[in-house]
N, C-alpha and C positions, 0 to 999 in steps of 0.2 A: 573762747577756745575750750574751756572746761565744759560748757553746755553742749558743745558739739561732740566732745568725747563721750559725755554721759548719754547722748542720744544714740550712739553706736551700739547695736545689739551684739552681745558677746558671741552669739552663734555665727555671726558674719565674720568676726575675727578668726574664729576657729576654722571656718570654711576656707578663708584665705590661706591659713597655715597649711591645711590639708592639701589644697590645690597647689601651693608652692612646693610642698614636699613631693607630691606626685609628679609635678613637672620636672623637678631635679632628678627624681628616680628614673623617669622615663628617658630623659636625656642621657643619663649615665648608662642605663640598660641598653639604649639604642646604640651607643658607641661600642659597648661590649659585644652586642650581637653582630654589629658590622665588622668588628675585628676578629670575631670567632672563626675558627676553621670549620667550614661546612661539612667536611668529611670526618671530623672528630666527634666523639660523643659529648653532647652538651653537659655542662656542669655549672654550679654556682648560680649567678644571676641569670645567665643565658638559659639554663635549665628551667628556672622559675618562670621566666618570661615566656618561653616557648610552651611550657605546660599551661600557663594561664591563658595565653592566646588561643591555644588549641581547644581548651575546655569551653571558652566563650564562643569560639567559632563553631564548634560542633553543636553547642546548645542552640545558637541562633539558626544554624543550618536546618535544625529540626523544626523550626517555626517558620522561617522566611525562605522562599526559594532563592536559588543561586543568583538570580538577576539583581537581588538587593545587596549582594556582597560588597560591591565597590562603594556604594553611597551610604549604606546604613550600618554595616557591621562595625566599622571603626567608631562611629558615634555611640552605639550601644556598648561597645567594649569600654570606652572611656566613662560612660555613664555608670556602668556596672562597677568599675574600679572606684569611682568617687563615692557611690552610694554605700558600698560595702565598708570602706574606711570611715565614712561619716557616721554610719549607723552603729559601728562598734567602737567609735572614738570615746564613748563614755568609760570604757575600760581603763583609759589612761588619764581620766579626770577632765576630759573635754565636755562641754555642753554640745550634744550631738547637733550638728548644723541642720539636720533634717527634722529636728524638733521645733524649728522656726518655720512658720507657714510661708513667709516671704521667699525662703529658699526653695521649698518644695514647689511652690507656685511658679517660680522662675523656671525651674527645670521642666515642669509640666507645660509651660507656655511654649517652650522649644518643640516638644513633642506635638503639642496642639497645632502649631504653625505647620509642621511637617504633614500632619494629617490633612489639614485644609488645603495645603499646596497640592498634595496628591489628589484630593477630591476635585480640585479645579482642573487638574490635568485630565482626569478621567471623564468629568462631566462637561467641561467647557465653562467659561466664566459666567455667561448669561444663565445657563441652566443651573449652575451652582447657586447663583444669587436667587433665582426664582425658587429653587428647591429649599433654600434657607429661610425664605420669608413666607412661603405658602405651601401647605397651611402653616399658620403661625407657630404651631406646636413643634415644627421641625427645628426651630431655633433652639429649643430646649435640648433636643437630641444632639445638636452640634456642640453645644456648650457643656453637655454632661461629662465628656471625658476630662475636660479641664478641671471640673470640680471634683469628680470622683477620684482621679489619679492623685491629685495634690492632697486632698483631704485624707485619703486612705493612708498614704505614706506618713503624712504629718501626724495624724491621729494615733497611729500605732506606735510610732517612735516616741511621741510626747507622752502617751499613757505609760509606756515602759519607764520613762525617766521619772514621771511623777510617782509611780509605784515604788521605784528604788529609793527615791527621796523619803517616802513614807516609811519604808523598811528601816532606813538608817535612823530616822527620827524615833521610831518605835524601839529599836534595839538600844539606842542611846538612852531612852527613858527607862527601859528595864535594867540596863547596866548601871544606871545611877544609884540603884538601890544597893549595889554591892560596892562599886568603886566609881570615882568620878572619871571614868574612861569607858568609851563604847567598845568593850571587848567582844560583845555578841555580834556586832556588825561584820567583822572580818570572818566570822565563823559561818553565819547564815547567808551573807550577801553573795559570795562567789557562785553558789548554785543558781541563785536568781539572776545573777549577771550572765551566766551561761545561756539562760533562756531569753531574757529580755534584750540583751545586747548582741549576743552572738547568733543564737538560733533565730529569734524574731527579726534581727537586723538583716540576716542573710535571706530569710524568707521574703521580707518586704522588698528587698532588692530584686529578687527573682520575679515577684509579682509585678513590680513597677516596670521592669524591662520587658517582661513577657507581654503584659497588656499593651504597652506602648508599641512594641513591634507588631503585634496582631492588628492594632487599630491602624497603623500606617500601612501595613500590607493590604488590608481590606479596601483601602481607598486608592491603592496604586493601580494605574491602568496596566492592562496586559501588554507586555513587551516581548518581542522575539529576541 
């Protein structure tokens, strides 16, 4: 049993915690929205939810046509919420789930499957298979989004985590010359956390969602 627990990666545990918290919040927010008076000015949780949904909706509407609204907007909204919380979770002492490649790869596989599904709808199954294997270099272009999307998100979040770890180690080393306590870390680290956790985390979320939506849209057949 202990060997099994030791094999569990801590980022997976934090990912489950984040997903559970998001699920609880969305259930609570959904009930609040359902019970709210549609003629009254929204406030509290209802205002937060409506603002967030509208921001994501307007952003996706600028990238994907309206025909994608029913099938893809909810997926990208949930992906956006999960990635933002995961990327900035280091601020509360979590190991960012997106610093684990198995998690970023799993999310990318979902997008990758959607891309291929739409490509098959657009080209037909036999044409898709033939285009994938001939010429052989086409297989690389098909697999490239799977590698580039997952590695980009993973690499940027992991590098930020490593740099912050080095900052704390270095400030602890300098502080030890004065007192056996890292007093320089809380002074220097907040500014760097603002960049690596908040700014970079939000940017990488936008990059992942934007590229995913564009790649899916490019392979979707025209529909009336």
